[in-house]
Backbone bond lengths (Angstrom), bond angles and torsions (degrees), N, CA, C in turn:
res aa  C-N    CA-C-N  psi(-1)  N-CA   C-N-CA  omega(-1)  CA-C   N-CA-C  phi
1 M - - - 1.448 - - 1.531 108.94 -
2 S 1.315 118.20 122.97 1.465 120.79 -179.21 1.524 109.77 -94.88
3 K 1.321 113.84 144.59 1.459 120.20 178.94 1.509 109.22 -103.84
4 T 1.328 115.48 154.44 1.458 119.80 177.81 1.527 110.23 -117.01
5 C 1.314 115.52 151.37 1.466 123.62 -179.38 1.530 109.47 -63.69
6 L 1.330 116.08 133.95 1.465 120.97 179.31 1.524 112.40 -65.85
7 E 1.319 117.95 -22.40 1.460 121.40 -177.87 1.528 112.34 -92.39
8 C 1.323 117.44 -55.12 1.466 119.23 -172.22 1.536 114.09 -107.27
9 G 1.320 117.61 -14.26 1.453 120.98 178.84 1.515 114.87 86.22
10 D 1.334 118.07 -0.24 1.464 121.08 177.57 1.523 110.63 -68.55
11 K 1.336 115.12 159.10 1.454 121.97 178.30 1.530 109.45 -67.81
12 I 1.330 115.87 137.10 1.458 121.30 179.85 1.520 108.91 -96.69
13 I 1.319 114.76 130.78 1.464 121.50 175.84 1.518 107.11 -115.70
14 G 1.327 115.91 133.12 1.458 119.19 178.01 1.507 111.51 131.65
15 R 1.305 114.70 -146.47 1.459 121.12 -175.59 1.519 112.32 -54.60
16 E 1.308 115.14 152.41 1.463 122.44 -178.18 1.525 112.84 -65.87
17 D 1.348 116.50 -33.54 1.468 120.40 -175.77 1.531 113.20 -93.98
18 K 1.315 117.71 7.89 1.457 122.23 -179.31 1.538 110.47 -68.24
19 K 1.349 116.79 139.76 1.463 121.31 -178.31 1.524 113.02 -112.32
20 F 1.329 116.87 -17.68 1.460 121.16 -175.94 1.515 109.62 -130.84
21 C 1.327 115.86 151.94 1.463 120.19 -178.28 1.529 112.29 -81.01
22 S 1.343 116.64 -20.30 1.467 119.64 -178.31 1.528 110.34 -156.16
23 D 1.330 115.08 167.45 1.469 119.90 175.49 1.527 110.65 -63.68
24 G 1.318 116.46 -35.76 1.467 119.95 179.06 1.517 112.09 -61.11
25 C 1.346 116.77 -43.78 1.466 120.54 178.08 1.526 111.01 -66.90
26 R 1.324 117.12 -39.46 1.469 121.00 178.53 1.531 109.85 -61.80
27 N 1.336 116.20 -46.07 1.472 120.40 179.32 1.518 111.55 -64.05
28 A 1.324 117.33 -44.14 1.468 121.05 -179.83 1.524 110.80 -61.78
29 F 1.327 117.06 -43.38 1.461 121.63 179.53 1.525 110.66 -62.18
30 N 1.335 116.96 -48.83 1.468 120.52 -179.05 1.517 112.25 -66.70
31 N 1.318 117.85 -35.39 1.475 120.17 176.39 1.521 111.08 -63.66
32 K 1.322 117.46 -40.05 1.469 120.92 177.30 1.528 110.50 -65.13
33 M 1.327 116.34 -42.01 1.465 120.63 -177.86 1.527 111.55 -65.76
34 N 1.326 117.97 -33.32 1.467 122.05 -174.78 1.520 113.41 -102.58
35 K 1.316 118.17 8.20 1.459 121.59 -172.97 1.530 113.29 -57.77
36 D 1.332 118.02 -49.61 1.464 120.13 -178.10 1.518 111.45 -62.64
37 Q 1.319 117.09 -44.44 1.457 120.60 178.28 1.512 110.41 -62.76
38 N 1.328 117.08 -43.70 1.457 120.37 -178.71 1.521 111.40 -62.99
39 N 1.334 118.07 -40.77 1.461 120.50 178.79 1.518 110.97 -63.43
40 M 1.329 117.66 -43.24 1.454 120.62 179.12 1.530 110.08 -63.37
41 M 1.321 116.49 -47.09 1.460 120.35 -179.77 1.528 111.26 -64.18
42 R 1.317 116.82 -40.11 1.462 121.07 179.36 1.531 109.92 -62.83
43 N 1.328 117.69 -43.20 1.467 120.95 179.40 1.524 111.38 -63.79
44 I 1.323 117.14 -43.47 1.472 120.44 178.84 1.516 110.42 -65.02
45 N 1.324 117.35 -44.69 1.469 120.12 179.31 1.524 111.52 -62.52
46 N 1.330 117.45 -37.85 1.467 120.08 176.65 1.525 111.40 -63.11
47 K 1.338 117.27 -41.06 1.463 120.59 178.49 1.523 110.99 -67.58
48 L 1.344 117.42 -39.13 1.465 120.24 176.68 1.530 110.84 -63.37
49 R 1.338 116.69 -41.65 1.469 120.48 177.24 1.523 110.61 -60.91
50 K 1.332 116.55 -41.24 1.465 120.29 178.69 1.526 110.31 -63.39
51 N 1.339 117.33 -46.47 1.465 121.01 177.13 1.531 110.39 -57.17
52 Y 1.324 116.49 -43.36 1.461 121.46 -178.98 1.534 110.78 -61.87
53 R 1.335 116.37 -46.08 1.476 120.16 179.75 1.526 110.81 -61.79
54 I 1.328 116.94 -38.73 1.472 120.81 179.56 1.525 110.09 -65.16
55 L 1.324 116.99 -45.27 1.469 119.97 178.80 1.523 111.04 -63.37
56 C 1.328 118.04 -40.25 1.474 121.62 177.35 1.526 110.56 -61.65
57 E 1.310 116.10 -44.65 1.468 121.30 -178.33 1.525 111.55 -65.06
58 L 1.328 117.06 -42.19 1.464 120.57 -177.45 1.527 113.00 -79.86
59 N 1.316 117.38 -15.20 1.464 121.14 -175.20 1.533 111.53 -131.50
60 P 1.328 118.21 64.22 1.467 119.70 -177.31 1.532 113.79 -72.30
61 E 1.332 117.38 -21.36 1.465 120.87 -175.89 1.527 114.04 -93.66
62 G 1.321 118.72 -9.26 1.463 120.68 179.85 1.516 114.49 104.80
63 K 1.333 117.42 -22.04 1.468 120.88 175.57 1.520 108.07 -158.14
64 T 1.334 115.34 127.87 1.462 120.11 -179.20 1.523 109.23 -160.61
65 K 1.330 115.51 176.60 1.462 121.06 175.52 1.522 108.78 -119.46
66 T 1.317 115.16 151.19 1.462 121.26 176.41 1.518 108.27 -153.91
67 T 1.321 116.04 -179.03 1.461 120.59 179.58 1.526 110.27 -111.37
68 R 1.311 114.88 157.46 1.467 120.56 175.68 1.528 110.22 -59.88
69 N 1.320 116.05 -37.69 1.450 121.55 -179.26 1.534 111.50 -60.92
70 K 1.332 118.03 -44.55 1.467 121.23 178.41 1.523 110.81 -61.26
71 M 1.329 115.76 -43.42 1.461 120.10 -179.59 1.530 110.38 -65.19
72 S 1.321 116.49 -45.41 1.472 121.43 -179.41 1.519 111.91 -64.02
73 N 1.323 116.85 -40.21 1.466 120.66 -179.57 1.529 111.93 -62.98
74 K 1.314 116.88 -27.86 1.466 120.62 177.80 1.527 111.63 -84.54
75 G 1.347 116.56 -6.63 1.465 120.41 177.72 1.518 114.18 99.12
76 F 1.322 118.17 17.14 1.467 121.47 -179.68 1.525 110.08 -66.01
77 D 1.327 116.48 134.01 1.464 122.87 179.01 1.530 108.18 -104.96
78 F 1.315 117.20 106.81 1.460 122.15 -176.07 1.528 112.74 -71.23
79 E 1.313 117.51 -9.80 1.467 121.17 179.75 1.527 112.27 -83.95
80 L 1.329 117.99 -15.82 1.461 120.93 -175.46 1.526 111.81 -114.09
81 F 1.319 115.36 120.56 1.455 122.78 176.29 1.517 107.27 -152.89
82 T 1.332 116.77 166.79 1.462 119.55 -175.27 1.522 113.66 -100.46
83 S 1.332 117.89 -23.97 1.464 119.27 178.41 1.517 110.78 -159.45
84 I 1.334 114.73 164.89 1.466 122.57 178.26 1.523 107.27 -124.24
85 L 1.326 116.05 136.50 1.465 121.19 176.42 1.520 108.44 -121.41
86 K 1.325 115.66 120.30 1.466 120.54 175.53 1.524 107.25 -103.29
87 T 1.333 116.21 123.53 1.462 120.67 -177.45 1.530 110.42 -84.66
88 K 1.313 115.99 168.04 1.461 121.12 178.36 1.523 111.60 -62.93
89 T 1.333 116.22 -26.69 1.468 120.10 -179.53 1.521 112.50 -84.55
90 G 1.334 117.21 -0.87 1.450 121.17 176.50 1.526 115.43 95.39
91 N 1.320 116.80 2.98 1.468 120.47 177.15 1.526 110.00 -76.40
92 T 1.322 116.11 148.03 1.463 121.58 178.80 1.519 109.30 -120.05
93 Y 1.326 115.64 118.96 1.460 122.80 175.69 1.521 108.79 -104.63
94 Y 1.308 116.25 139.28 1.466 122.65 174.35 1.515 107.02 -107.43
95 F 1.325 116.70 128.40 1.452 120.97 -176.31 1.518 111.83 -113.64
96 V 1.320 114.63 143.68 1.456 123.36 165.89 1.528 103.07 -114.28
97 Y 1.324 114.62 97.33 1.464 122.86 -172.67 1.521 109.43 59.05
98 D 1.331 120.19 -112.29 1.461 120.27 -176.31 1.529 113.88 -101.99
99 Y 1.312 117.97 3.10 1.472 121.55 176.02 1.522 108.98 -106.12
100 G 1.339 115.63 132.03 1.454 119.81 -177.20 1.517 112.50 -127.67
101 Y 1.326 114.29 166.11 1.457 120.85 178.00 1.517 109.18 -146.67
102 M 1.334 114.99 150.60 1.458 121.30 178.08 1.520 107.95 -144.44
103 E 1.331 115.43 133.75 1.460 119.08 176.13 1.518 108.10 -73.62
104 I 1.343 116.17 132.95 1.462 118.74 179.60 1.525 112.30 -107.40
105 E 1.315 118.33 -46.91 1.465 120.98 176.63 1.520 110.04 -173.26
106 N 1.322 116.47 148.33 1.473 122.65 174.91 1.526 113.07 45.07
107 E 1.314 116.15 49.53 1.466 122.81 179.05 1.525 113.03 60.31
108 Q 1.310 116.30 27.15 1.460 123.20 172.01 1.526 107.62 -97.13
109 Y 1.321 116.58 142.95 1.456 121.26 -179.06 1.516 110.31 -128.41
110 V 1.312 115.53 144.40 1.447 121.47 168.56 1.518 106.88 -100.45
111 L 1.343 115.63 132.92 1.461 121.52 178.82 1.523 107.99 -109.10
112 V 1.320 115.75 137.15 1.473 120.98 -178.83 1.527 109.84 -134.29
113 K 1.332 114.02 163.28 1.447 120.46 173.49 1.520 107.79 -128.24
114 K 1.360 115.92 130.51 1.460 120.35 177.57 1.517 109.31 -68.19
115 E 1.305 115.83 139.19 1.467 120.22 175.50 1.518 109.19 -78.30
116 A 1.311 115.55 143.61 1.481 120.41 -178.09 1.508 112.14 -74.27
């Protein structure tokens, strides 16, 4: 009984459990299967990268203050961050990797950078 490649339909030669005729067909098949997930993940990662660049630009010294308006005008997305840190004093910092921000008052934010 001959098997055919799941991607191109060509005859498969080789191991009994083989599903694809070549690495190219295997990659093409898996890329098609994961396309929607990859697009969603790629879009989120691009937005996280943008948030990170904005925080780096606004906080070159490691700790500073800024306004929500400045962050928003640069395209910062407050819905996307990588982690949350709650301090013993009850403050909540939102981090994009090693750069964080916390609202302090009247749409003012303190920006921080985690030490390595």
